[in-house]
C-alpha positions as CSV (number, residue, x, y, z in Angstrom):
1,M,73.6,105.9,134.6
2,A,75.0,108.1,137.4
3,V,78.7,108.4,137.7
4,S,79.9,108.8,141.3
5,Y,82.6,111.2,142.5
6,E,84.8,108.2,143.0
7,H,84.6,107.2,139.3
8,R,86.7,109.8,137.5
9,L,89.7,110.4,135.3
10,L,92.7,111.6,137.4
11,F,95.4,111.8,134.7
12,R,95.7,111.3,130.9
13,H,98.7,111.6,128.6
14,E,98.1,111.0,125.0
15,G,101.0,111.8,122.7
16,P,104.7,111.2,122.3
17,L,106.4,109.3,125.1
18,D,110.1,109.1,125.6
19,M,112.6,109.0,128.5
20,E,112.6,112.8,128.7
21,V,108.9,113.0,129.1
22,L,108.5,110.1,131.5
23,P,110.1,111.7,134.6
24,H,107.7,114.6,134.3
25,I,104.7,112.2,134.1
26,V,106.0,110.3,137.1
27,R,106.4,113.5,139.2
28,S,102.9,114.7,138.3
29,L,101.3,111.4,139.0
30,D,103.1,111.0,142.4
31,K,101.9,114.5,143.4
32,L,98.4,113.7,142.2
33,L,98.3,110.4,144.1
34,V,99.5,112.1,147.3
35,E,96.6,114.7,146.8
36,E,94.2,111.8,146.4
37,G,95.3,110.4,149.8
38,I,96.9,107.2,148.4
39,R,99.3,105.8,150.9
40,T,103.0,105.3,150.1
41,P,103.1,101.5,149.5
42,L,100.2,101.6,147.1
43,R,101.5,104.8,145.5
44,R,104.8,103.0,144.8
45,K,103.1,100.0,143.2
46,I,101.1,102.3,140.9
47,I,104.1,104.5,139.9
48,S,106.5,101.6,139.3
49,S,103.8,99.9,137.2
50,L,103.3,103.0,135.2
51,I,107.1,103.2,134.6
52,E,107.1,99.6,133.4
53,L,104.2,100.1,131.0
54,A,105.7,103.4,129.8
55,Q,109.1,101.8,129.1
56,N,107.3,99.0,127.2
57,I,105.7,101.7,125.0
58,I,109.0,103.5,124.6
59,H,110.9,100.4,123.6
60,Y,108.4,98.3,121.7
61,A,105.4,100.4,120.5
62,V,104.9,101.4,116.9
63,H,105.4,105.2,116.8
64,S,102.6,107.0,114.9
65,E,101.8,110.7,115.1
66,N,98.2,109.9,114.1
67,Q,97.7,107.2,116.7
68,P,99.9,108.1,119.7
69,P,100.2,106.0,122.9
70,L,98.0,106.7,125.9
71,L,98.6,106.5,129.6
72,S,95.8,107.2,132.0
73,L,94.9,106.9,135.6
74,S,91.3,106.9,136.9
75,R,89.5,106.2,140.1
76,S,86.7,103.6,140.0
77,D,84.6,101.8,142.5
78,E,87.2,99.0,142.4
79,G,90.2,101.3,143.0
80,I,92.8,103.0,140.9
81,V,92.9,101.9,137.3
82,L,96.1,102.4,135.3
83,T,95.7,102.1,131.6
84,A,98.4,101.9,128.9
85,K,97.4,101.7,125.2
86,N,99.7,101.7,122.2
87,L,100.1,100.4,118.7
88,V,102.0,97.1,118.0
89,Y,102.8,95.3,114.8
90,Y,100.7,92.2,114.1
91,S,103.8,90.0,114.7
92,Q,104.1,91.5,118.2
93,E,100.4,90.8,118.8
94,I,100.9,87.1,118.3
95,F,103.8,87.0,120.7
96,L,102.0,89.2,123.3
97,Q,98.8,87.1,123.1
98,S,100.8,83.9,123.7
99,Y,103.0,85.4,126.4
100,L,100.2,87.0,128.4
101,Q,97.9,84.0,128.1
102,N,100.7,82.0,129.6
103,L,101.4,84.5,132.4
104,T,97.8,84.9,133.4
105,Q,97.3,81.1,133.7
106,M,100.3,80.7,136.1
107,S,100.0,80.5,139.8
108,R,101.7,83.0,142.0
109,A,104.4,80.5,142.8
110,E,105.0,79.8,139.1
111,L,105.2,83.5,138.4
112,E,107.7,84.0,141.2
113,N,109.8,81.1,139.9
114,L,109.8,82.5,136.3
115,H,110.8,86.0,137.6
116,H,113.6,84.5,139.7
117,N,114.9,82.3,136.9
118,T,114.8,85.1,134.3
119,L,116.8,87.4,136.6
120,T,119.4,84.7,137.5
121,S,119.8,83.3,134.0
122,G,121.3,86.5,132.8
123,S,119.2,86.5,129.6
124,Y,118.5,90.1,128.6
125,S,116.9,91.5,125.6
126,D,118.5,93.7,122.9
127,S,117.1,96.8,124.7
128,G,118.9,95.8,127.9
129,G,116.0,94.6,129.9
130,A,115.0,91.1,131.1
131,N,111.5,91.4,129.6
132,L,109.9,91.4,133.0
133,G,107.9,94.6,132.8
134,L,104.5,93.0,132.2
135,L,105.2,90.3,134.7
136,Q,106.1,92.9,137.4
137,V,102.9,94.8,136.7
138,L,101.0,91.6,137.0
139,F,102.6,91.0,140.4
140,K,101.8,94.4,141.7
141,A,98.2,94.9,140.5
142,D,95.3,93.4,142.2
143,K,93.6,92.8,138.9
144,F,95.2,92.7,135.4
145,D,93.5,92.8,132.0
146,Y,94.8,93.2,128.5
147,E,93.2,93.5,125.1
148,L,94.5,93.3,121.5
149,T,92.3,94.9,118.9
150,P,92.8,95.4,115.2
151,A,93.9,98.8,114.0
152,E,94.8,100.1,110.5
153,G,97.2,98.1,108.3
154,E,99.6,95.8,110.0
155,H,98.9,97.2,113.5
156,S,96.9,96.3,116.5
157,W,96.1,98.3,119.7
158,F,97.6,96.8,122.8
159,T,95.8,97.9,125.9
160,V,96.7,97.0,129.5
161,K,94.6,97.7,132.5
162,A,96.1,97.3,136.0
163,I,93.7,97.8,138.8
164,F,94.9,98.5,142.4
165,F,92.2,97.9,145.1
166,L,92.1,100.7,147.6
167,K,90.5,98.7,150.3
168,S,93.2,96.0,150.4
169,H,95.9,98.7,150.9
170,E,94.3,100.8,153.7
């Protein structure tokens, strides 16, 4: 199989992730996307989606030195692929599976209504957010996929792939 120039890894961060590291990642990615010729509106969608996914990792992921979280950005024939992968507890897996199945089955209008109702109801999580990060990534991406796979012990890998089509943003 031949891999084209367009199908390549642009960025990869595998290791500890916190609110001190995140701004450095964002600046690096923004610069990289500028160098790749990605226009500002699409660049903003990608960067804001990365921030949402990174914040989910920071707030909710199981922290393990042996199995650190991963953020990556690659270019494929479809467009720009943003991937986030982290460990979660099995109890989180059950919630995530149900929550994401529900979200991915909703129409655009239903998603917008849920987003609006969550923001106006004033229901915020213990971490201070409205639990809208994955919903916002789903809104911004042209294609959204997730996977939950078993890991060691009581853990599972939670992987999100958000694809941003280049052709629809030219």
